[in-house]
C-alpha positions, 0 to 999 in steps of 0.5 A: 483595248483597241485603239481605233484609228491605228494600223496595226503594226503601231497599236502593237508596238504602242503595247509593246513599249507599254508592257516595256515601261512597266516592266523597267519600273517594277524591275527598278522598284523591286531592285530598291525596295524587294519586290515584297514591298513593291505594289502595282500603285507603285509600279504604275506611277512610276511608267506614267500609266493607271493600276485598271491600265497596269490590269490590260498588260499583267494580272499581277505584281510577279508578272510584271516581273519577269516581263510575262507575255501570252500574247509573245506567245499566242502570236508565235503558235499563230504563225506556226498555224499557218504555216504552210503544211510542207515548211519546216518549224525550225526555220519558222521559229526562227524567222519569228524569233529573228524579226522579234529580237532586232526590235528589242531595245536590249539594256543590259543594265537592266537585265542585270537588275531581272537577275538580281530581283531573281535571286532574290526571289524563289518565290519569282523564278518560280513562277516565271519557270510555271510560266514559261512550262505553261508557254512552252505546253502550248506551243508543243501541243500546236507541234504534236497536231502539224506532226500528227496530221504528217502522219508521224508517230506518237511518241516521237511526235511527242518528244519532238514538239516538246523540244521544239517549243523549248527552242524560242526560250533557251536560244534567247536565254544562252544569246543574250548571256553571251553578247552580254559576257563576251562584251558585247561586241556583235549584234546580239541577232548574228549570236541569236543566228548562231545560237539558235542553228547550233541547237537546231542542228539535231533537232531537225525530224523526229528521231524513230524510237529506239 
């Protein structure tokens, strides 16, 4: 749904705000009532939108509980496709994620509730992992094509592309967990950079087959 007359950046922020409101409503209701008892109508009412609007952002209740955002993955892949051929995918990932994290209104209490909801529902955990795997596969395909275009042997390129695609979720999860466990005495963005750089240190280029 496009809102005419608004700059792209403003539209994007409004969409993100609505998505987050639905996500927060879903999680808080699930924490109180159990995910299996929460309806789309209840989530929409708590977030102050219509059920029709809900389905503009999420395909199902399950996606709302885990903050599924296919648009985010596609935005990253578009940035990767547009990157100069000589550029580093690691730099592209780092810059993209840092920009997104810098604008994140992170609520530790809310994400603690997410962990609680997931711990009570193996089905939700499975759905979250499935969505993450789909997104990583799509990202890996973009990296793989880039490596093939550069003449990398396919066996090494396939392994490397999968590892690169796993970096966003892994680095974000480790950074947020570490930040939360250390009483948030360091900016989240600084923690992310330390985590990402450590993980990326061994991924500067595909290794030859043994």
